[in-house]
N, C-alpha and C positions, 0 to 999 in steps of 0.2 A: 815236205810236200813237193811233188814234182808236177808242174803244169803239163797237161797233155799236149803232145806235138805229133807231127806226122812226117813221113818221107816216102818217096818211091824206093823200091828195093831192086835195083837193076841186076843184082846177082841172081835173081830168081826169074823164072819165066813160066808160061802156062802151056800145058798139054791137055787137050780136050779129048775125052772118050765119050763118044755119042753113039746113039743107036739103041734099039730095044733091048739088046743083051748086055748093055754096058755094066750093070751091077754084077750080074752073074759072071761075066768075063773077068772082071777084076777080082771078084771074090776068091777065085781059085789061084790067084797069082800073088796077092799082097797080104801083108800081116794085119791090115785093118779090116774090120767087118763092113764091107761096102753096102750090105743090105740095110744097115742102120742109118745110112746117109739120107737126109731129107733137106728141104730148103731151110729148115730151122736147126739143123745139126750138121756140122762139119766134122771131119775126122783127120787122123794122122796115121801114117804107116810107112813100111819099108818094102822094097822089092829086093829079093835075095837070090843068091846062087842056089843050086840044088843042095849044096853043102852047108847052107845056112849063113853064108857070108854076105856082107853088105854090098849092094850095087847102087841103090837109089833110095832116097827118103823124100816124102812129100806130104803136104796137107791136101785134103780132098774136100771139095765143096760141090754140092749139087746146084745147078742153075739151068732151068728149062729142061731140055732133053739131053743134057750133057753132065758128066762129072768132070770138073776142072781140077787138074793137078798142079799145085804150086811146087815147082821143082827147081833144081839148079839150072840156070840159064846156059852155062857152058857145056852142060851134059844133057840137054833136053833132047837132042837128036839121038843120042845113045839110048835114052830111056824109050823113045818112040820105036826105035829099031828093035829093041829087045822085046817090047810088048807085042809088036807085030808078028814076032816069031810064033806066038801062041794064038793068033787070031783064028786060024783054020776056018771053020764055017760060022763062027760067031757073027751075029749081025751088029757089028760095031765099026766105027770109023775112028782112027787114031791120028790126030793132027795137031801140030803146034798152033797156037793162037797168038801171033805176033801183034795183033790189034789190041790185046789185053796186057795189062801190066800188074805186077804185084806191088802193093803199097802197105805200109805199116803205120800204126799209131800207138803210142804208149804214154803212160803217165797216169796220175791219179784220176779216177772216175771216167776213164776214156770210154769204156763200154757204154755207160749211160748216155754219153753224148750222141751215140748212134742208136739208141733205143734197144740196147742189148743188156741182158744180165751178165755180170762178171763171172761167167761159168765157162770153163774150157769147151770149145766147140759150139757155143751158142751162135746162131747164124741167122742171116736174113738175105733174101735176094735183093739185088739192086742193079739197075741199069744193064741187064744182060749178064750180070756176074753175081758176086756175093761179097758180103762183109761178115766177118766172123771173129769171135774171140779165139786167140791162138789155142788149138786143141791140146797142146802140150801143157801149158801153164797160163792161167789168166794173168799172172804178173808180167808176161811178155806182151800184153796188150792185144791189139787187133791186127788182123790181116785182111786185105781186100784184094779181090781179083776183079778188075773193072777195066773198061776202055781207058786208054791212056789219057791222063789228065783229069778224069772224072772224079777220082777220089780227092785230088787236090782241091777241086771246087767245093765238094760237100764238106771236106774237113775244114777248109777256111771258113765256110758258112757256119760251121759248128763252133768257131772260135779257136781253132787250133793253129798254132804257128808252125812253120817249117822246122823240123828237128835235124839234129846232127846224127848221121848214121854211126859215127864212132861211139856216140853216147849209147845208142841202142846196142851196139856190139858189146860194149862194156857191161850193160845190163845182162845180156845173154850169158856172157862169161861168168859174171858174178853168180848168176842163178845155176850155172853148171849145165847148160843146155848145148849140145853139139850143133854144129852148122855144116850139115852135109859132108862132102869129101874134104873139107878143111880139117875136120876132126875125126872122120870115119874113113879109114883106109879102104879103098875100093877092093873088093874080092878078098878082104882079110878081116875087117872089123865084125864083131858079133853084137847083135842088137842089145842083148841084156847086159853086156859090159858097158854100154853107153846110155843106159837109163830108159830105153824104150818101153820097158814094162811099166814103170811108174809114170812115164810121160804119155801114156795112152797110145803108144805106138804098136802094141800087140794086143789082139783080142784073143783071149784064151778059150772062148766058147764057140768060136766059129769053126768051120770045117778046115780041111787041109788046104795049104797053100805052099808055094815053092819055098823050101828051106824050113818048113814047119817042124820037121822031125828033130833036127838038132836044137832048134830054139826051145822046144818043149822039154827036151831031155836036159838042157842046161838048167831050166827052171825047177823041174820036179826032182832032179837028182842033186841039186845044190852045187852045180859045177861052175858057177861064176866066181872066178878068182881075181879078177881085175875090175876096176871101175874108173870111169871118167869123172874127175872131180875138179872143182876150182882150186887153184893154188895161188897164194900170195907170193910174189917174186921179189926177193931182195938181192939186187945186183943186175947185171946185164940180162936183158930178156932173151931166153934161149930160143933158138929157131925151132920150128916144128920138126919133130923127129929126133931132137936131142935126147940122148939116153939120160934117164934120171937114176941116180945111184943112192944107195944107203950104205955108207962106208965103201967097200969095194964091190958090193953086190948090186946087180941090176935090179931096179925097183919099178921101172916103167919108162914111158916116153912122153915128151911134151907134145902138145897139140897147139891150137891157136892161142894167141895172147893179145891183150889190149892194155897198154900201159903196164902197171905193176901187178896185173892179174892175168892169169892164164888158165888153160885147161890141161890136165895131164892124165894119161891112162896109167894108173898105178896098181900095183899088186896090193891086195887087201892086207896080206900078212906083213908087207913092208910098211904100210901105213900104221898098222897096229904096233909094230916093233919100234918105229920111229917115235910114236907118241909115248909108249911105255918107257922107253929107255932114254928119251930126250936126245936122240941122234938126229941131226938135220938131214933132210933130203937135198941132194945137190944135182943141178943140171948145168953143166959147164961151170962157169964162175958164179952162178947164182944159187942162193939158198931158197928152197921152196917150202911153204907151209900149207898143207892141204886142209880143205874145209869140206865137211860133209854137207851137201845141200839139204835144206829142210824137207824137201819132198822125197829124198832118196831113202830107200829101205835096204840097208846092208850093214 
């Protein structure tokens, strides 16, 4: 049993898309179906190059007359700049909201503490923002987009202690969930290699969006040859980008790591061969043991 805890998430920041065309504007740009967003339902998606390569990922929550994007803080200006290129005559305003912060809460029964069902994307408005179950996996807990300090007040009132972000990061890695550009190489990574299909990051029934053609082709032609997976690390923790090898052959690359667990983008055939023949995967001086996440379908 893990007692629920909370923490602010300073590595994330808020970009607000407001105005009467906000949903249709985003609908033609991102992989999420923004027409399905309501005050009771949050979403998750990506913004891609025309060639279907990763640029940004974000949670999306509706609050008042705005859609609030929970995105990487260090890259929030780049996201705003890229979205503004497509504004044209759309009646939207695109602006960072430094008055708001992203906070998280995780642990057993945490959704119920805030009156939510433990269902990905379940949401409610609060204090000019929103609280919602992580749209990717309910096991990741809650996310909140609220005025600074507000979530700490209500979380403390709900009986939650302040948590350790390293513990949350370890949970994320164990579950096999990528964390923005830490795990997804900008202008290179492909959504389906990184779990966006199963993690509700791509809506297959919506219309076209930037990068949709390649993403759909990968799914329907079975072109996904690599997957991001959790790996147990025996030895020195490899730096992100370290080549993973199966014997002398290249099998993939390391991504982020916490303690003795990490994420690696691995070739599916290499993982199968390693398991079938009992050959260890190596990254530098470390031996890696991959684990297929329970939610993954490959």
